[in-house]
C-alpha positions, 0 to 999 in steps of 0.5 A: 570522456564519452557520455554513456547511454541510458539504454542499459537501464531500460530506456528512460534512464530509470531502472524499474525492478523486474516484476514491480508492475504494482509499484509502477502503477501506484507511482503513476497514480500518485503522480496523477493525483499530485498533478491534479492537486497542482503540486510540484514534487517538492511541495507534496514531499514537504507536505507529506514530510518525506524527501523529494527524491524519495517521492520521485522514486515512488512516482517512478516505481523505484521505491516501495512506500510503507503504509505510513508514507502512503497515509502521509501522502494521502493526507497531504493530497487531502485523500483518504486511504481505505484498507481492507484485510485480505480474504482468509484463504481457508474455506469455511466449513459450514458445520463448524461455523454453525456449531461455533455460532450456536456456542456463541448464542448459548454463552460460556459452558458451565462445568460443575465444580469438583467437590 
């Protein structure tokens, strides 16, 4: 049998999902941090409680790890993940904001009880 070329997979033998630039950059950052910590993929995977092949896929930009997996990797690398919520896309109406602020300062409205 003849050996097939990996050229169809986009070069280096790994097919990266189209448009997954974030995953590729994230995987590269994880690889760099792992190497700085002087850990092998097997060692980091063991410390993080994930499969070595899954870590390889993450580092290669082929897998999209959950926040839980990223947290486990960060803990294994002795790092901290800081997550901030995305900005609210709705513009803030200054008049509505001021009215809500005034209501907060006054406290709950008191309505007379029906007799």
